[in-house]
Each structure stands twice: as structure tokens, then as C-alpha cells.
C-alpha positions, 0 to 999 in steps of 0.5 A: 294750709297753702305754704307761700314762699318766704322771700325771693332773692333779687341781688347778692354781693361780696367785696373784701375791698371796700373799708370798714365803715360799720363794724368795729375792728377792736376784739370783743366778747360774744353777744348772746343769741338764745333760740327759744322753741315752743308753740301757742297750745304750750302751757309753759311756754308763756313763762319762757317768753317772760324769761326771755324778756327779763333776760334781755331787759338784764342784758340789752342788745341780745338776740331773741329768736322764737321758733313755732316747732313741735305738736304745740305749734300745729295750729288749730282751727282758726289759729295762724300757722306760725311753723316754719319748714326752717324752724322744724329743720333747727330745731331738730337739730337741738336735741330737745326733749320738752317745751319750751326749750332754748339754746344759747349760743347753740352751745353744749353746757355739759351737765345742762342739756334737757336731752341727752349729753352733748346737745344744745337744748336748754330747759327754761331754768338754765337759761340765765346761767347760759346766757351770762356765760356766753357773754364772757367768751372772746369772739373771733368775728365782728358784725355790722348791718344796716338794713331798709325796707322799701315799703311800696315794692317789699324791698330789703336792702341789707349790707352787712360787715365782717371783720375776724379779730382772730383765726377761725379755722372751722367752717363758718357760715353766715345765717340771715333770719327774718323775724316778726312782733306782735302777732296775735294768736291763741296761746294756753297759759297766756289769759289772753284769750285769742290776742296773745301777742307773739314776739321775735317770731321766726319767719324765714332764714333768708339765705337757708337753714345752715346760711352761707359759707365763709370762705376766709376766716383769718385774723385781720379779713374783712368783707362786706356783703349786699342783699336785696330781698323781696318779702311776700305779703304773708307767709303760711297765710299769716300776714308779714306785717313789715313794719313789725319786722327785724332781722338777726344775723349771726355767724356759726362754727361748723353749723353749730356753735354761734361765735357772734351775732346781732339783732337789725331793725330796718329803717322804712321809706314809704309813699307818703311824707307825713302821716300818723296812726293811733293804734290804741287809746288805753285807760284803765277798765275800772276807775276809781276817784272820779277821773280818767286817764287815757293814753294814746299809742301812736305811730309814724307811717310816714317818711318825715320825722314825726315831731308833732300831732293834734290831739282831740279827746273826751268822754263820749257824751261830754265835752272835747279837749284839744291838746297839741302835743310835741313830742321830745324825740321825733319818730322815724318811720314806723316808730311808736310812742305813748302820749299820756293825756290830761286827766277827764273828770268822770261824771257819777252814775251807774258806771256802766258802758262809759267810753273815751275817744280820741283822735290824732291829726296833722302831723307836722302840721300837716293834713294826715295821708290815711285820717281813717286809722286815726280815731278809737275808743277804749271802754271803762267802769266806774269802781264799785263803792261801798259804805261799809268799812268792815269787809269780809275776803273769801278766798277759794283756791284750785289746785295748786292753792299754793300758787296765789297771792292777794293783798288790799292796798289803799291809794297810797301803796299801803297794804292794808290786808293780804294772805296766800304765798308770802313769797311771791308777794310783789314778784308780779307772778308767772315767775313759777318760784312757789312750793307748797312749804312757802310761808302763808301758801293755801292748800289747794281746793279750800275755802278761807275767809278774812275779815278787814276794817278800811282805816279810811274813806277813799280807793282801794285795790284788791290784788291779786299774783300767781305764780304759775301765770294761769290765774285760779280759774277755771282749768284746774279748779274754779278759784276765786277772791272775793270782797263783800260787805256785811249785806252781802254785796259784791264789792270785788271780785277775780278768778280769771287772769293770767299773771296778776289782777287788779280790781279797784273799789271805794270805800265812801259815806256817800254813794251816788247813781246820777243820770242828769246833771244835778243843779248848780250849787247842789249839795246835801248834809246830814247835822247831827251825825251821829245822832240821838235816837230821841231827839233825830237828825235834820238834812240840809239841801242846798239848792235842791233845785225844781225837782220833788225830792223823795228821802228813804231811811234804810237799815243796814240790810237794806230794808226801808225804815220810812220814805217820804216825799217833799214837792219843789222846794224853794231855793236856797238851803232847806231843812227837813226833820228825820224823826228817829224814835222807835229806831234801834241803835245802829248804822242807817242809809239815807237815799236822797232821790231828786229827778233821776239823781240818786244820792246816799248818806250814812247816818249812825244813832245812838242811844 
């Protein structure tokens, strides 16, 4: 595969005469620089990504660098090549013995080494301790950075300031790492096919794998540096998307110990002043309750701060909604923001092939520069519904049954039923803390059943958590969790996922399968209900419309007991008798069809 040179240095200058403007002169502790090593085919690496993100959430501002290196990073056919020559050199100096591995400030932590004593590579279980240790150490040098990219020329201008608060007698070096976020690729254990987003991906060390020597490292020394780099269109045939780039700048001692570091996010200059891009529109893939909640992700692709957009949205085939949006905080160039839209009512129906469409326009009240990237859609379906409150839960585990926990919750979040490893309930999955002896843990390759009675009509959610983060199918067995009603109808099902999975379902006395609008004011009811077998019951139909009616009575197993057809009924309220003589006590289903609309209600017959 062709390898493209990552950067071409256009200009570099040093000054020790100018006054400091962006770097502090007071002593401070070190910032942590966590360098990770792994690849697309490393099944444990997504857990490493999760841990690194959690560490940064706990300690905002720490620097993360992810090198794709080693055998697990060799791309298969069609996959992007995220390896780099510099990354291979840096990886080889760590002494790592497995993946994912990491170094924290390239510091040696005696007793925590993944490999031989005196090496810097750490297993992911030791990253937290190492980061917290580094954050307590004094930094002999402070760093300030400002970066800017001219998108048309692909020129990165970087201004650095260094101030030494203490003597650093060893040879110090300055390193400038170029990173890229949100590169989509395959990822073993990621559960997202070839659409796993890779973040903090190392693309190149702009001043060489071992940086540049700093010749004056005495306390009180200040210097500023200016760099200009021309960034390529791609590296190893993987596009270098400027909007998703950032820099990590750090200083090392003897090419090894990181004395301090920081993350620098560049500003941008683009050709157009006002331009908004719709990156995506999202909804829950399965909805319950008759409403869909669209969410748009927009990005400012213009020079002017983006403070206003016009949004049009709706269901495909439905009415259009219009919403002017004023952003609480204007977006700088290439900054992103989520916009939550008002919910849309979803007409009853079979629930398949539903889509929300959304369009953004008029950034800051001006015509959009590139309207072709302003429209997107999101598909969803209605949740499965059941008229039965008594449900069966079937669980089949894979080879690692102790990694599974499941629960059914109502729409208030109250847990109605649960099973599996109680230790990982509420963790979100992927933490890899479970052991077979945990309370409630399932056996491997085993089958379990549970029964649950739903307390009331409404929306419920089947929620699964996998502690390893690779789901329960199909690499280590063919596990599943499924919910069925007494007739064997599948209400909810899950097997392939990563860390966690949710699927809603509905318990209702009325199931509607509608393919066209119902007549205005239409409604129907059954009274009395429950009804005595001897006296039967009546169906009240309000404003039935011009279409003929068909009424079908089915038993709990779905067998037809009787069917009657009515010619077109007059308007207003119409009563239809439903006899019950000769039937057995129990639960029945009444099906009403009018035109292309189908409705269901439960009927309970008593002796």
C-alpha cells in the first residue's frame, strides 16, 4: 500500500527575546500523557478505549494518544491502515508484551511493568493508578500552545511558549504529535461492524519520532517557537480530515520521561463565511408510546460564529415542522452541537419502515454555502406490543454466562424483573470486573426461564449489560434473551450487542394496526368488560365512518371463535351485541376491522 509523507515543514523559528504571553511562570504539577498501543483486531482494545475516556472524564485536560501498532493493527482487505512508522518506533521502546498496553508519561512504575522490570508499558488495569501518581509530580517546564489551520492551503501554524520553573539538567526534547478523531474502521470487540469510531489516533510526529533538542533548560529560561506545516490530504491512503485533528505537545527527558504535556485544539479559517452542515439525525431505533424524539448533530463549517439555524423536520409522508433555533453558545469553525427537536406524534400502524427527515438551512440568517450536506434521515420502528401482562423470559448464555445481567424496567425506571450477575447491574457494561462467583451469576452455555407479571399498561424496556463488552452472540456461543407472551409471540429479543443493549415493548389492552387515517371522532369500547357468559356484552362504536365493519372474537391461543360483518353504519353511536353462550371463562381478544384499519381489545369472560 502506498505510504504518503505525513507533513512537510515550511517554516520554523525560535526566539528567546519576546515576552511570554500564553505560558504560566508559576510552578505547577505535571499533566498526564497516556499513550495507548493496540489495533483494530485487538478484542480487548475497546475496553482500553473506555478506560482511557473514563480517566479523562475524571481528569479533564490529560492527553491521550492512540498508536495503532503491532500484529493486531495490520489491516485486512478494505480496512484503513492506521499504522505509522513513528508509531512503530515508539511502540518498540516500551517493552510491551500484550495489547492493549499503555505508557503514562513514559515513566517506569516499579512493580506495575507489563513486561520486564524497568520498562514503561503498563496493562490497562494499572493506568488509573499511574495517571494519579503522575498528576502529583512537579513539572520543571510549563508549555503554552496556539494552533491554527488554513483549510484551503492545509497549512498548520503553531506557536509555542516554554518556561522552565526548575532546572532540568538532562537532555530535554520537544515533541509535536498530530492526532485525528472519528476515523471509522472495523474493531474486534467493538460491536459496531466496520463503523467503530477511533479517537486520538496518532497520525504523525511532526518533528520526528524523538522530537527536537531543547538546549537551554535552566530555571527561569523562556523561549517561543513558531512552526508552519503543510498537512497532506491523506496518510497511508486514509484521508486526513482537518476538522477532526488536534495536537499533543510534550517535553521529555532523555527521550523518555515526559516532564509535561498538553492538548492543543486548532482554530480554523475556511473559504466561506456562513455554512452549516448536518452531520446526522438520530432517534431511538425502536419507540414506544406513540412519539419519536429527533436529535440533530450540526457543525459550523463557516468562518463566522454560528448562532442561528432554521430547521425543518417531520415524518416522511407527514406534515412538515419548522423551528428557528438560536444556539445558547455560538459555534466556532468546525465546532459541533446537538439540537434536540420537539417530539413528533407517530400514527398507529405496523411500525415498519418509518423515517424522520430533517433539514438545516439559513446559518445566521444567510443562504447556506453548501446546501447539499444539509439533509438527512433516521429510520425507526414501533415497539412490539402485547395484550398479555404475564410474560416468559428465556435466557441462553454463551461461554461466559457470568458476564451477563438483564432487567425489565417500566417507563419510570422501576425494575420489574432482573437476572444474572448482580455485581454489574447499573455499570453500563464493558468494565470487565465480573467473576463467576458473583451473586446471581449464570453458568456458561446454560438455559434459564423466568416469569413476570407486568403491573400496569405502558411502556417497558428489556435492558442487557455485558461486562466484557462483546455481547452474548456469536463468537463464544449463541446466547440470547427473549421475552414471550403466553401464546409464544416474541415481544422482545436481544443477542448481538457490545457493552449494553435496550429494546422497548408495550403492554396494552388495545393493539392498533392502522394503515390509513381513522374517521374523525372514531372510538370504540366493550361494556361490560369483564362480562358474564350468560349475558354476553356489547360493542360501542362511535362515528364508524362509511366503511363496513368486521368483528372477530379470538381465544387466547389466537383461534377464531366467531366472526361477523356489518354493512356501513350510520354516524353517531352504534351498539353491536356480542353473544358469549357456550364459551369457557377466560381471556379473549376482540378484533375490529374498518377499511384498512385494525384494532384489538381484550375481553374477560366470567361464569
